[in-house]
N, C-alpha and C positions, 0 to 999 in steps of 0.2 A: 514519626513515620519512617519505614525503613526503603530504602533507596532500591527501585528494581534494578536485575543485574542479570545477564546472561547465566543462566546454570544450565546443568543438563538434567534431564528428567531423572535420572537417577537419585541427583542430589537433592531434588524436589521431593523424593517421594519418602524422604526420612522426616519431614517438616509434620508438625503437628498443625492440622487448622481446626481448631475445636473440638466440636462434635461431630463433624464428618471428615475425618481423617483421609488424606487422600484424593478426598473427591474431585480436586481440581485436576486431576490427573485423569480423568474421564474424556477429555478435551482432545479431539480428535479434527485437524493435526495439532499437535504439540506446540503451545505458543512456544514465542523465542524468548521470551523474559518474564518470567514469574515471583512473584512474592507472595505465600500466604502468609496470614495473620491471623489471631486471635478471635474466636467470635463467628457469627452468622447472621447473615440475615434474613430475615422470615417474612418481613412486612410485603407491603403489597408494591410489585416491582413496576406498575406502570403508574401508582402516584410517587414513590420515590426517586423514580430513576431522572438523572438531567444530562441535556448533553452539550457538547461544547465543540465549536468548530476550533481546529489548532491546525495553521498552516504549515508547521515543522514536524506534523506526522507523516511519514511517508504516505502515498498514495496506497490506497486499499490497507492499510495499517490503520490500527486503532489504541489508544487507551484505556482500558476498563479498571476501575477503581471500585469494590464493592466493601462496604464498612458497615457496621450492624445498622446504623439506622439511614442509610443511603447508599446510590448505586450511580457512580458517575461514567460517561463516556464521552470521550474525545475521538474526532476525528478531522481528514482533511478532506474525503470525498464522502459522498453516499455509498459508494461498495466497503468503504472501511466503516463506518456505522452499522452497517448491514452486518460484517463478518464479526463485530463486537456481539451483536445482538445472537448469532450465531453460537459463539463461545458462551457466552451467558445463559443461552437454554442449554447450555452441554454439562456447563455447572449445576445447574438446579437440582437437586434434589426433594424427596418427601419435609428433609428438615428442613430445607430450606438452599441459600447459596452461601457458601462459603466465602470470609473474608478475604482478598486478595488484591494484589494489585498488577494487570497485566500489562506490557507494551508489546506489541507484536504487529511486524507488519511481513509478507510473502518474500522467501528467497528467490521466485521465478512470476513475471507476469502471465505467461501461460501454462497453465494447470488443466489439461483439456482430459474428456471424454471423446471417443469415437464411439459413432450408432451408425449401423449398418442396418437398411431398409431392406437393403434390394435381393438379397439372396431368401431372405423370409421377412418379411412385414411383422415387425414389431408393434406398428399401431401408437396413434396419440394418447392412449391412458398408459399404457406402458412408458412412453417418453416422458410426458409429465411427472409419473411417480420418478423415475431417474433424476429428473432436473430438480425436484424435492432434496432429494439424496446427496446430489451433487455439491447442491448450496450447502447443505450441513456440513459438507467435509470443505468447504470453503475452496470447489473447483470452478473453475469461471470459463471454460470453454466447451463449447460442445460441436465438435467435428461432425456433421451429417452427411453421411453419404448416401446420395440419392440417386445414382444413375450407375449401372451397370449391364453385364451380357444378360442375364438373368430378369432384370426388370427395370424400368425407368419409373422412378415414386414422385416425380412431382407436377403439377398439372401447369403445361406452359398454353396458354391461351392461344396465342398464334400458331398452333402446331398440335390440335388435339388429337391427332392419330398415336403423337407419345404416349398418351394414358390409355386411349382407347385399343390400341393394338400393343405398345409396349410394357404396359403394365400387366399382361396375363402370359403365363407360357403354361406350354401343354404338358406341364405335368413337372413331376419332381426327385427327386432320385432318394430309394431308399441303398443305401450301402450294402452289401453281399457281407455276409459274415467272413472277415480278414483271418487268416493263421497267420499271414506276415503284417503287423500293425504298421510297415512301412510302404507298404501298398494300397495307392487312393485311387487307382485309374478304374475299378471294376463298378461299373454302376448297375441298378434296373431301375427302369422308370414306372414308375406308379402310374403315370396316363392317366391321373386327374387334373385337368386343369386347375391355375396357381392364380389368381386374381379375378376380375382387376383389385390391384391393390396399389395407391397411392395416396399423395395428400391432395388433397385443393388447394387453391391459393387461400381460403380462408382458414383451412386447418393450419396454415403455415402462421398465419397473422397470429393464431391462437396462441399456436405453441412460442412464436417469437414474443410476445407481450407476457407468456408466463415466465419465460427465461430471462427476459428484462427486469421485469419484478426481482428476481432473484440473481440479479447483476450478472447475468451468463449470456456470452455474445455465442450466438449460432455462425459458425463458419460452411455453408453450402459447400458438396463438393458436385461438381460437373464434370465427369471423367472426361479426358480429351488427348491423345487422340484412341488410344485403348479404351477396352471394357464398353466399347459402344453399340453392341448387337442389338438391343432393346430399340434404341434409336433408328437402325436400319431398318430391322424389323418393321419398323413403321413408314418410315420413308428411305426406302431402297437405293435411292439416288445419292443416298451422303455416303456410301459405301466406293470401291473402287469397281465392282463388276456390275451393279445393277440389280444383283440376283434378289429374289426375297426368301428371307430367313424368318424362322420364327425365335424369339427371347430364347435363350438355351435352358433345357430344361435343368440341366445336370450343371457341376462343377466344375471351374479350368478358366481359363483364358484365351478368347476364340481370337482367330489370323486375321477376322472382317472387321477393320478399324476405320474409323472415318478418312475420307479420300482428302487427302492434305495438299493432292493439286486441283481441286475442286474448288472454283470461288465460291458455286452454289453451298456448299458445305460451309466454306468460312463463314457466309452471310448466316445460314442455319446458323452456327455456333455462336455467333453475333448478337443475333435476335434472341436466343436462348438467354443468355447473361444479360440483356436488355430487361427481360421480365425479373432473373435472379438478381440482378442488382438493387431493381425496385423494389423486390420485394423485404430483402435480407438488408434491414440499416446497418449491420456490422462492417466496418472496415478494410474486411479480407474474405475472398472468394477462394476455393481451392480448385483447382485445375484438372487435378490427376497426374496423369503423364507416366505412369508406373505399368508395367507388364505390356508395351507395344508393340507386338509381332508386326516388321514390315515386309512381310511375305509378300502379303497382296502389291504395297506401293513397289517392290520391285519390278512386278510385269504392267503395271499402270502407267498406261500413255499420258494423263495427266498428272501422276506424279513426277513424273520422269521429266515431263517439259517444265515443270516448277525446279525442279533440282536444277537443271542443264540453264532456265533464264536465269536463277536468282543466284547460280555458281556454289552451289550447297554442297556439302561434304557428305554426298551419298543419300540414304534414308535417315541415318539420324540427323543427319544436318536439317533435314526437311522438319523431322520433329523439333528440333530445336527453333527452327525458323517458327513454326505453329505457335511454340510455348510464349517466343519472343510477341508474336503479332497478337497475343490471347494477353498476356502481361500488358503489352502497352493499351490495348482496349479497355483493360479494367481500368490501368490506370486514368482512361480519360474520362471514366466514370467515378472518379474518387475512390478507387478499389486498390489494394494490394492484392498482389496474386501470391499463391503458396499452391508446391506443388510435391509429389513424392521424390525421393533422392535421385531419380531416375532424370531428372532434367536438368542435371551438374551436367550430364554429358553434352548439353546441348548449349552451356556456355553462358547461362542468363544473368540477365541484368541483375545488378546488385540490390535492386528493392525486392527483389523476389526472394520469396521467403522456402527455404529447405526445409522437408519433414524427412528427417533420416531414419530409414524403418529397418531396411537390410543388414544394420550393425550400425554402430555409431560412426561409421569412417564416412558415411554421407555429413553429417552435422559437422565434425571435424573438418573437413574438406571445405567445406561451406562457410566455416568461420575464417577459414585461413585465408579464402580469397575475400571477405570479407561481406559474405551474405549471411541472414540471419537464420537461425534455423532453430527447428523444435523436433527434442529427443524421442523418437518414440520405435528403439529398436525393438525386434523379433521377441530377444530375451534382453530384459524381463516386462517388457511394454505390452504382448500379445497376449491376451486376455482370452482368445478361443483354444488356448494351449491346455494341456492336462495339469493340473493343479495338485498330483499327489496326493489327496483324499483316497482312502481307503473305502470300498467300495463306493465310488461314486458312480451313480446311476446314469451321467452321460457320456457321450460320444464328444470326441473334441477334434480338431485338423492335426495330424499325428506330422510334426517337423521333430521328433526326436527330442524333444526339451519336454522338460516338468517344470512349471512356472509356479514354485511355492509363495503362499503368503511369504516367506520369509526372502526368497528370492526377488519380488517385487521392491521389500524394505530395503533393498541392498544398491536400489537405484540411485544413480548419482548422474544426472544429464551433463555436469562439466568433466567427467572422469576424460581424461585422456586432453582436454582443452588446455593448451597454454593462457595463464592467468591472461593477458593483453588479449585475447581473443574471448574470454568469456562471457563478454557483455552481447557478442552475438547470440548466446545460447538462449532462447526466448523462455525455454522451459521445455516440459515434455508433457504427453499423455498417454492413455491407456487405452488401447485399440482392441475390440472385440466385433470380430467377423461370425456373420449368421449362417454360413454353411451347414453347421452341426447344433444351431439353434433354433430349434423347431416351434420354439412360443416364447414368450417375455420370460415364463416361469424360469425356463431353460437360460435364457439370455443373463438375469439375473444373477441367477446362481454363479454363472463364469465372472460378470463383473464386481460383486459384490464378495467378500470383503478386499479381494486382493486392491481392488479400488482406492480402498483407504490408505493402504501401503503406500502406495503411486502419491495419494493428496497429500500424504504426510513429506513423502520425499520433493515435494514441488512446493510446500510450503516452510516445512521446517529446516532450519539453519544444520550440517552436518553434525554440529560441534552438538546439537540438543538432542539428537535422535538417539533413542535406546530400543531396541529390538526387544528384550523381554516385557518393559516395561509398555510398550507399543501391542505386543500382543494381549496382554493384560484387557486395555482400554481398546481394543477391537472388539474383541468379547460384549464387552460394554455397546459399543457399537453397533455389530450384529443384532444385538436383542432388540436395540432401538429403531432399528428399520424395519424388521419383522413386526415388530410390536407398533408402531406409528405409522411407517409407510406402505407396511403389508407389501415388502420386497422380498423376494426369496434369496437366502445367503445361503454361500456355502457354508460346512463348519469350519471351526479354527481347531485344528492338529497339532 
């Protein structure tokens, strides 16, 4: 038997594998060590396969050996066993399973997909389909964005008005035909109430169980202090002015944010997080922290009193205090906080995870100061950006970027990070916001197959990546997602 060795996909491509030449190369993400051998397994997989626990194999890693008359899987965790079976499923064809020996483990522990139900509600069935596609691509984190200015999408039993009021907005925007694609500020309201759209706690339990069976951790996001208008519409006393608002019918960032000086607002958020922590068994909760305008705080007596009482450095210091408060509150519940990279302005504790979205700088700075980070920079991880497909039928948020499949494949989460700090980079994720995705079909089109490219960047070592070969394998995966999962996928050009 040949000894498995790290070889590039380009090197693998010339190996003859019995009657199924190159079939092993249909695996996404590409395995990190693979040796193809002569022969094909054509028997009954369930009868021939055997499993072995091996503590020397890394967490989530596996060893898969396919002989003409047997299949052997070794693993140290159930996740590793699961990923071995995903690889086996991709290797299998009508002719059988090619004889191979694969020794594999992921490059990063955080391999994520961001799911936004707030601007447009995608719903449970679309989410379950996506969890299936994630599992096939060995993605293991779903970041679930559940609260926004435009809608509150999670049932909180102590505060029923969050969904009775906050899950309905008085319309949705229809973009005016724009001659200047950089202009995003002119909208028309269709005046059609949108909602009520939200997940009951029973829905959430069902989704969590489905994800857990696929070794996917769900990380809920409860935005604070900004992106809070839907909550304030339900409970006006949570804001600085006490004014009654509707959830926004249009996109953008509201200036009305949670009142950082109001003890009742802090208690409300603690109560919400109590129910969230009880619902979600995962170890991490996202607390937002991005795009929080401070205009209301500047003129709020309660916020100014809090700043003075605690000796904070202005309104930015108040947000830093809130981040610190809820990071510690979550820690008391056995949870770890993650926030968008703006939280670095408030000098968060070392246990807080930074999600770097405005470019790689947030993650670079986080690693330098000793915080763990998840890299998800707009370029190339925001999949609501134009993807450069001829005659693309859908609209996109326009930041002047074209995020092609190849651009996604060039993502390297540790680029620019000194080697001694790279251990702080947990991984990365693809983000897909729903301002311009009006239904699950559009959402899926923007997510796949670009998310396949990011999946390989997060699993496969740099030396084993190969763009031309990935493009070929991506076409196979695209067909599979369409055929087996009924997912709408953009073409590969």
